C-alpha positions as CSV (number, residue, x, y, z in Angstrom):
1,X,-110.4,-99.6,95.2
2,X,-107.6,-97.8,97.3
3,X,-109.5,-98.9,100.5
4,X,-109.6,-102.6,99.2
5,X,-105.9,-102.6,98.4
6,X,-105.0,-101.0,101.9
7,X,-106.9,-103.8,103.6
8,X,-104.9,-106.4,101.5
9,X,-101.8,-104.8,102.2
10,X,-102.5,-104.8,106.0
11,X,-103.7,-108.3,106.2
12,X,-100.3,-109.4,104.3
13,X,-98.0,-107.4,106.4
14,X,-99.7,-108.7,109.5
15,X,-99.6,-112.5,108.0
16,X,-95.9,-111.9,107.3
17,X,-95.2,-110.4,110.8
18,X,-96.6,-113.4,112.6
19,X,-94.9,-115.8,110.1
20,X,-91.4,-113.9,110.7
21,X,-92.0,-113.7,114.5
22,X,-92.5,-117.4,114.9
23,X,-89.5,-118.1,112.7
24,X,-87.2,-115.9,114.8
25,X,-88.5,-117.5,118.2
26,X,-87.9,-120.7,116.7
27,X,-84.2,-119.8,116.1
28,X,-84.1,-118.0,119.5
29,X,-85.4,-121.3,121.2
30,X,-82.9,-123.5,119.1
31,X,-80.1,-121.1,120.1
32,X,-80.7,-121.9,123.8
33,X,-81.2,-125.7,123.0
34,X,-77.9,-125.8,121.3
35,X,-75.9,-124.3,124.2
36,X,-77.5,-126.9,126.5
37,X,-76.7,-129.5,123.9
38,X,-72.9,-128.4,123.5
39,X,-72.6,-128.2,127.4
40,X,-74.0,-131.5,127.8
41,X,-71.6,-132.8,125.2
42,X,-68.7,-131.3,126.7
43,X,-69.4,-132.5,130.1
44,X,-70.3,-135.9,129.1
45,X,-67.6,-136.8,126.8
46,X,-63.7,-136.8,127.0
47,X,-60.6,-137.9,125.4
48,X,-60.1,-140.8,127.8
49,X,-63.3,-142.5,126.6
50,X,-61.9,-142.2,122.8
51,X,-58.6,-144.0,123.8
52,X,-60.3,-146.7,125.5
53,X,-62.6,-147.3,122.7
54,X,-59.8,-146.9,120.1
55,X,-58.2,-150.0,121.3
56,X,-61.4,-151.9,122.4
57,X,-62.0,-155.1,120.6
58,X,-65.8,-154.5,121.2
59,X,-66.0,-151.6,119.4
60,X,-68.6,-152.1,116.8
61,X,-67.4,-152.6,112.8
62,X,-67.9,-149.8,110.4
63,X,-68.2,-149.5,106.8
64,X,-67.0,-146.3,105.0
65,X,-68.8,-145.7,101.9
66,X,-67.4,-142.9,99.6
67,X,-68.7,-142.5,95.9
68,X,-66.7,-141.1,93.3
69,X,-67.6,-139.6,90.1
70,X,-64.8,-137.7,88.1
71,X,-62.7,-137.2,91.3
72,X,-59.5,-137.7,89.7
73,X,-58.1,-134.4,91.2
74,X,-58.5,-135.4,94.8
75,X,-59.0,-139.2,94.9
76,X,-55.7,-140.4,96.0
77,X,-55.2,-137.8,98.8
78,X,-58.7,-138.3,100.0
79,X,-58.4,-142.2,100.1
80,X,-55.2,-141.7,101.9
81,X,-57.1,-139.5,104.6
82,X,-59.5,-142.4,105.2
83,X,-56.7,-144.7,105.8
84,X,-55.3,-142.9,108.4
85,X,-58.7,-142.9,110.7
86,X,-58.2,-144.1,114.0
87,X,-60.7,-146.9,114.8
88,X,-59.9,-150.7,115.5
89,X,-62.3,-152.2,113.2
90,X,-63.7,-150.8,110.0
91,X,-63.4,-151.1,106.2
92,X,-63.4,-148.4,103.4
93,X,-65.4,-148.9,100.3
94,X,-64.8,-146.5,97.4
95,X,-67.3,-146.6,94.7
96,X,-66.4,-145.4,91.3
97,X,-69.8,-144.7,90.0
98,X,-68.6,-144.9,86.0
99,X,-66.1,-141.9,86.2
100,X,-65.0,-140.6,82.8
101,X,-61.6,-139.4,83.9
102,X,-58.5,-141.0,85.5
103,X,-60.2,-141.6,88.6
104,X,-60.1,-145.5,88.6
105,X,-56.8,-145.7,86.9
106,X,-55.3,-143.6,89.9
107,X,-56.8,-146.1,92.3
108,X,-55.3,-148.9,90.5
109,X,-51.7,-147.3,90.2
110,X,-51.5,-146.0,93.6
111,X,-53.2,-148.8,95.8
112,X,-52.3,-151.8,93.7
113,X,-55.8,-153.1,93.3
114,X,-56.9,-156.0,91.4
115,X,-60.3,-157.4,90.6
116,X,-61.3,-160.4,92.9
117,X,-64.0,-162.9,93.2
118,X,-66.7,-161.5,95.7
119,X,-70.0,-162.7,96.8
120,X,-72.1,-159.6,95.8
121,X,-75.3,-160.0,97.6
122,X,-78.0,-157.5,95.9
123,X,-80.2,-156.4,98.7
124,X,-80.9,-152.9,97.1
125,X,-81.2,-152.8,93.2
126,X,-78.4,-150.6,91.5
127,X,-76.8,-150.4,88.2
128,X,-74.7,-153.3,87.2
129,X,-71.2,-153.8,89.2
130,X,-68.4,-154.6,86.9
131,X,-65.6,-155.3,89.0
132,X,-64.7,-155.4,92.7
133,X,-61.0,-154.7,93.6
134,X,-58.8,-155.2,96.5
135,X,-55.2,-154.5,97.1
136,X,-52.3,-156.6,96.7
137,X,-50.5,-154.8,99.3
138,X,-51.3,-155.6,103.1
139,X,-51.0,-152.2,104.1
140,X,-54.4,-151.3,102.0
141,X,-56.1,-154.7,103.4
142,X,-59.2,-152.5,104.4
143,X,-59.6,-151.0,101.2
144,X,-62.2,-152.2,98.7
145,X,-63.1,-150.4,95.3
146,X,-66.4,-151.0,93.6
147,X,-66.3,-150.0,89.8
148,X,-69.8,-149.9,88.6
149,X,-72.0,-148.5,85.4
150,X,-73.0,-145.0,86.2
151,X,-76.4,-144.5,88.0
152,X,-77.0,-140.9,87.3
153,X,-77.2,-140.4,91.2
154,X,-75.0,-140.6,94.2
155,X,-77.8,-142.6,95.7
156,X,-77.1,-145.4,93.0
157,X,-73.5,-145.5,94.1
158,X,-73.9,-145.5,97.8
159,X,-76.5,-148.4,97.6
160,X,-74.0,-150.4,95.8
161,X,-71.8,-149.9,98.5
162,X,-74.3,-151.0,101.2
163,X,-74.6,-154.2,99.2
164,X,-71.1,-155.0,99.6
165,X,-70.6,-153.5,103.4
166,X,-69.8,-156.2,106.0
167,X,-70.6,-154.4,109.1
168,X,-73.9,-153.3,111.0
169,X,-73.1,-149.6,110.7
170,X,-72.1,-147.6,107.6
171,X,-70.7,-144.1,107.5
172,X,-71.5,-142.2,104.0
173,X,-69.1,-139.5,103.2
174,X,-68.0,-138.0,99.9
175,X,-64.7,-138.8,98.6
176,X,-63.9,-135.2,98.3
177,X,-64.1,-134.7,101.8
178,X,-61.2,-134.7,104.6
179,X,-62.3,-136.5,107.9
180,X,-60.7,-135.8,111.3
181,X,-58.7,-138.8,112.4
182,X,-61.5,-139.6,115.2
183,X,-64.3,-139.4,113.3
184,X,-65.4,-143.0,113.6
185,X,-64.6,-143.1,117.4
186,X,-67.0,-139.9,117.7
187,X,-69.9,-141.1,115.8
188,X,-70.1,-144.4,117.4
189,X,-70.0,-143.0,120.8
190,X,-73.6,-142.1,121.0
191,X,-74.5,-145.3,119.5
192,X,-72.8,-147.0,122.6
193,X,-73.9,-144.4,125.1
194,X,-77.7,-144.5,124.5
195,X,-79.4,-147.0,126.8
196,X,-83.3,-146.6,126.2
197,X,-83.3,-145.9,122.4
198,X,-81.9,-147.3,119.2
199,X,-79.6,-144.8,117.5
200,X,-80.4,-145.1,113.6
201,X,-78.3,-142.2,112.6
202,X,-75.6,-139.8,113.9
203,X,-74.2,-136.7,112.2
204,X,-71.5,-134.1,112.8
205,X,-70.5,-130.8,111.9
206,X,-69.1,-130.0,108.3
207,X,-67.0,-127.1,107.4
208,X,-65.6,-125.4,104.2
209,X,-62.3,-126.7,103.6
210,X,-61.2,-123.6,101.1
211,X,-58.3,-122.1,102.3
212,X,-57.3,-124.2,104.8
213,X,-54.0,-126.3,105.0
214,X,-53.8,-129.9,104.2
215,X,-50.9,-132.4,103.5
216,X,-51.7,-135.6,102.2
217,X,-55.3,-135.5,103.1
218,X,-54.6,-134.4,106.8
219,X,-55.8,-131.0,107.9
220,X,-52.5,-129.1,109.5
221,X,-54.5,-125.8,110.2
222,X,-58.2,-124.5,109.7
223,X,-58.5,-121.0,108.3
224,X,-61.6,-118.9,107.1
225,X,-62.1,-119.0,103.5
226,X,-60.6,-115.9,101.8
227,X,-63.0,-116.1,98.9
228,X,-66.2,-114.5,99.5
229,X,-68.5,-117.0,98.5
230,X,-66.7,-120.1,100.1
231,X,-66.9,-117.8,103.3
232,X,-70.6,-117.2,103.1
233,X,-70.9,-121.1,103.0
234,X,-68.8,-121.5,106.0
235,X,-70.9,-119.0,107.9
236,X,-74.1,-120.7,106.7
237,X,-72.7,-124.1,107.9
238,X,-71.6,-123.0,111.3
239,X,-75.1,-121.5,112.0
240,X,-76.8,-124.5,110.3
241,X,-74.9,-127.2,112.5
242,X,-73.5,-125.6,115.6
243,X,-77.0,-123.9,116.4
244,X,-79.7,-125.6,114.2
245,X,-79.0,-129.3,114.0
246,X,-77.5,-129.4,117.8
247,X,-80.5,-127.6,119.2
248,X,-82.9,-130.2,117.1
249,X,-80.6,-133.1,118.5
250,X,-81.4,-131.9,122.2
251,X,-84.8,-132.8,121.7
252,X,-84.5,-135.7,119.1
253,X,-85.7,-133.7,116.3
254,X,-83.0,-134.0,114.0
255,X,-84.4,-133.1,110.5
256,X,-81.6,-134.4,108.4
257,X,-78.2,-135.9,108.5
258,X,-75.8,-134.5,106.0
259,X,-74.7,-136.5,103.0
260,X,-71.1,-135.2,103.5
261,X,-70.8,-137.3,106.8
262,X,-73.4,-139.3,108.5
263,X,-73.5,-142.8,110.3
264,X,-76.5,-145.2,109.8
265,X,-78.0,-148.2,111.1
266,X,-77.4,-150.5,108.0
267,X,-80.3,-152.8,108.9
268,X,-83.1,-150.1,109.2
269,X,-81.3,-148.4,106.0
270,X,-81.6,-151.6,104.1
271,X,-85.1,-152.4,105.3
272,X,-86.2,-149.0,104.0
273,X,-84.7,-149.8,100.6
274,X,-81.6,-147.7,100.7
275,X,-81.2,-144.3,99.3
276,X,-83.7,-143.3,96.6
277,X,-81.9,-142.9,93.2
278,X,-84.6,-140.7,92.1
279,X,-84.1,-138.0,94.8
280,X,-82.3,-135.0,94.5
281,X,-82.0,-134.8,98.3
282,X,-81.1,-138.4,99.0
283,X,-79.7,-137.9,102.6
284,X,-82.8,-136.0,103.9
285,X,-84.9,-138.5,102.0
286,X,-83.5,-141.5,103.5
287,X,-83.6,-140.3,107.0
288,X,-87.2,-139.6,106.8
289,X,-87.9,-143.1,105.5
290,X,-85.9,-144.6,108.6
291,X,-87.8,-142.6,111.0
292,X,-91.3,-143.4,109.0
293,X,-90.0,-147.3,109.2
294,X,-89.0,-147.0,113.0
295,X,-92.5,-145.5,113.9
296,X,-94.5,-148.1,111.6
297,X,-92.5,-150.9,113.5
298,X,-92.8,-149.6,116.9
299,X,-88.9,-148.9,117.0
300,X,-87.9,-146.4,119.8
301,X,-85.3,-144.5,117.9
302,X,-82.9,-141.5,118.3
303,X,-80.7,-139.4,116.0
304,X,-78.1,-137.7,117.3
305,X,-75.6,-134.8,116.4
306,X,-71.7,-134.1,117.2
307,X,-71.0,-130.4,117.8
308,X,-67.4,-131.2,116.8
309,X,-66.2,-130.5,113.3
310,X,-65.3,-133.9,111.9
311,X,-65.5,-133.4,108.3
312,X,-64.1,-130.7,105.8
313,X,-65.6,-130.4,102.2
314,X,-64.6,-128.2,99.4
315,X,-67.2,-125.5,98.9
316,X,-68.1,-124.3,95.4
317,X,-66.0,-121.2,94.7
318,X,-68.1,-120.0,91.7
319,X,-71.8,-118.8,91.3
320,X,-72.4,-121.2,88.6
321,X,-71.4,-124.5,90.3
322,X,-73.0,-123.2,93.6
323,X,-76.3,-122.6,92.0
324,X,-76.4,-126.0,90.4
325,X,-75.9,-127.3,94.1
326,X,-78.5,-125.4,95.5
327,X,-81.0,-125.9,92.9
328,X,-80.5,-129.6,93.4
329,X,-80.9,-129.2,97.3
330,X,-84.1,-127.3,96.6
331,X,-85.2,-129.8,94.2
332,X,-84.7,-132.6,96.7
333,X,-86.7,-131.0,99.4
334,X,-89.7,-130.1,97.2
335,X,-89.6,-134.2,96.2
336,X,-89.2,-135.1,99.8
337,X,-92.3,-132.8,100.8
338,X,-94.5,-134.3,98.1
339,X,-93.6,-137.8,98.8
340,X,-93.9,-138.0,102.5
341,X,-96.6,-135.4,102.9
342,X,-98.9,-137.9,104.5
343,X,-96.5,-137.3,107.7
344,X,-97.3,-133.8,107.8
345,X,-99.2,-133.1,111.4
346,X,-99.8,-136.8,111.7
347,X,-99.5,-137.8,115.2
348,X,-98.6,-141.3,114.5
349,X,-95.3,-140.3,113.4
350,X,-94.6,-138.5,116.6
351,X,-92.0,-135.6,116.8
352,X,-91.1,-136.1,113.1
353,X,-94.8,-135.7,111.9
354,X,-95.7,-132.8,114.6
355,X,-92.4,-130.9,114.7
356,X,-89.8,-131.7,112.1
357,X,-92.0,-132.3,108.9
358,X,-94.2,-129.0,109.7
359,X,-91.1,-127.0,110.4
360,X,-89.3,-128.1,107.1
361,X,-92.8,-127.3,105.0
362,X,-93.5,-123.9,106.6
363,X,-89.6,-122.4,107.3
364,X,-87.6,-124.4,104.8
365,X,-89.8,-125.2,101.6
366,X,-92.1,-122.1,101.8
367,X,-89.7,-119.5,103.2
368,X,-88.3,-118.6,99.6
369,X,-91.8,-118.4,98.3
370,X,-92.8,-115.9,101.2
371,X,-89.9,-113.8,100.5
372,X,-90.1,-113.5,96.9
373,X,-94.0,-113.0,97.1
374,X,-93.5,-110.3,99.9
375,X,-90.9,-108.6,97.6
376,X,-93.6,-108.5,94.6
377,X,-96.3,-107.3,97.0
378,X,-94.4,-104.6,98.3
379,X,-93.3,-103.4,94.9
380,X,-96.9,-103.2,93.7
381,X,-97.9,-101.2,96.9
382,X,-95.1,-99.0,96.6
383,X,-96.1,-98.1,93.3
384,X,-99.8,-97.8,94.4
385,X,-98.4,-95.6,97.4
386,X,-99.9,-98.1,99.9
387,X,-96.8,-98.7,101.8
388,X,-96.4,-97.9,105.5
389,X,-92.7,-97.2,105.1
390,X,-91.9,-96.4,108.7
391,X,-93.2,-99.8,109.7
392,X,-91.7,-101.6,106.4
393,X,-88.1,-100.1,107.1
394,X,-88.3,-100.9,110.8
395,X,-89.5,-104.5,110.2
396,X,-86.5,-104.8,107.6
397,X,-83.9,-103.3,109.9
398,X,-85.2,-105.8,112.8
399,X,-84.6,-109.0,110.6
400,X,-81.3,-107.8,109.2
401,X,-79.8,-107.2,112.8
402,X,-81.5,-110.2,114.2
403,X,-80.0,-112.7,111.3
404,X,-76.7,-110.9,112.2
405,X,-77.0,-111.6,115.9
406,X,-78.0,-115.3,115.5
407,X,-75.2,-116.0,113.0
408,X,-72.5,-114.0,115.3
409,X,-73.6,-116.2,118.3
410,X,-73.2,-119.3,116.5
411,X,-69.5,-118.2,115.3
412,X,-68.5,-117.2,118.9
413,X,-70.2,-120.0,120.5
414,X,-68.4,-122.4,118.4
415,X,-64.9,-120.9,118.8
416,X,-65.3,-120.7,122.5
417,X,-66.4,-124.4,122.8
418,X,-63.8,-125.8,120.5
419,X,-61.0,-123.4,119.5
420,X,-60.8,-124.3,116.0
421,X,-59.2,-121.0,114.8
422,X,-55.8,-120.2,116.1
423,X,-56.4,-116.4,116.3
424,X,-59.3,-114.2,117.3
425,X,-58.5,-112.2,114.2
426,X,-59.9,-115.1,112.1
427,X,-63.0,-115.1,114.1
428,X,-63.3,-111.3,113.6
429,X,-63.0,-111.9,109.7
430,X,-65.7,-114.5,110.0
431,X,-68.1,-112.3,112.0
432,X,-68.1,-109.4,109.5
433,X,-69.3,-111.7,107.0
434,X,-73.0,-111.9,108.1
435,X,-73.2,-108.2,107.5
436,X,-73.0,-108.8,103.7
437,X,-74.9,-112.2,103.9
438,X,-78.4,-110.5,103.9
439,X,-77.5,-108.5,100.9
440,X,-75.6,-110.6,98.6
441,X,-75.8,-114.4,99.7
442,X,-79.4,-114.7,100.7
443,X,-80.8,-113.5,97.5
444,X,-78.7,-116.0,95.7
445,X,-80.1,-118.8,97.7
446,X,-83.7,-117.7,97.3
447,X,-83.4,-117.4,93.6
448,X,-81.9,-121.0,93.3
449,X,-84.5,-122.5,95.6
450,X,-87.1,-121.1,93.2
451,X,-85.3,-122.5,90.3
452,X,-85.5,-125.9,92.1
453,X,-89.0,-125.7,92.7
454,X,-89.7,-124.9,89.0
455,X,-87.5,-127.7,87.9
456,X,-89.3,-130.0,90.2
457,X,-92.8,-129.0,89.0
458,X,-91.8,-129.0,85.5
459,X,-89.9,-132.5,85.8
460,X,-86.7,-131.0,84.1
461,X,-84.1,-133.8,83.9
462,X,-81.0,-133.4,85.8
463,X,-78.0,-135.4,86.7
464,X,-75.4,-135.9,89.4
465,X,-72.7,-133.3,88.0
466,X,-69.0,-132.7,88.4
467,X,-68.4,-130.1,91.0
468,X,-65.2,-129.3,89.4
469,X,-62.7,-129.6,92.5
470,X,-59.8,-127.6,92.9
471,X,-58.0,-130.3,95.2
472,X,-56.5,-130.2,98.5
473,X,-52.9,-129.0,97.9
474,X,-50.0,-130.0,100.0
475,X,-48.7,-127.4,102.6
476,X,-45.8,-125.4,101.0
């Protein structure tokens, strides 16, 4: 019996070792590709191009879509932030998705909006639209507000905005996000630079806004979050966007464009049926269907990422709200894998089927299951005295130090490239965070991922909940 358990333990250890080795080598490759991508971006782009584009009558029109559900705390300052964007031809559509607080009343009072007759063309089915508002003040002529019945999801709200959008490209963001003034210029630039492929989506780096200084929706100074949980999220975002997505962008294998900020080709998105209102990961699901549509219709496409931070979002500061968010994300990932599993290792879908989908399946979906099962197996083997402790501790130490190294490289490379923080003391403050991440933050991610998978398998009902924002205060 002991011999059998020892054999099982050895097989499991070897399998886990191979799994971890492939993952670590992938992250090392992504780090190299990310550095190449950022160097190419810095060399290829300059402020002079943005200045020319900002005054060009040939700049493609862009619609900004920002769904709002009970965002009364931040709605005015965030709409004002959107109105200050530097771009020659854009419109802003705020979708009030059946808010039960004073979100709608604040919009009416602050921006002097009134109901208007509007030819609402239903290309994508959504919950009923009550009214469409425009401002009587010429200063807000680019602002539209849709008031609709709550659709129980962000996706339904954004789809209503797509139906109203006037331009060929739309930017989807959250109304609680703060955007850089040059966001639209940066997002449209890859579309105009690409010569051989049709750019169907462009993403950019997001950062946590907690502890940064804002005034009327404009960033004054970026600071590392003081609270531990938001600081963990800041580190995670830097690693994910600067290292992960920029590396994938270099080989045109971007797995998803964040729901916080992304530019999309409206025609392709509409022909795909828009956002799936039943999905809990609507941003990743839409991009997957857009890629699938492009392959099915033989469209040579590209998805690009911008390494610059163009969007700041308020991260959850309590474990309860954070857990709700991550459970939802995990459930969305499981939904996506189940709905589009026919793409898995399918050469018909090119890099999406052979690289992106397998990576998401093995190293995103299965990772929490592998980690949790590994803990259970090692506990059982420890009780039975079958653990090779020197090997196990050495492996744990290697993974711990490697994860710290990768995260630290991401933070330093980001700061060296763009100098977001004014002092290196703030950077050092962030670099100490990965030492605690493995022990405190990562277990929280695993637990909430497993809860999300459980909710998916059991079909537990869930809704687009209120994130209970603290709001962006004025600079004192």
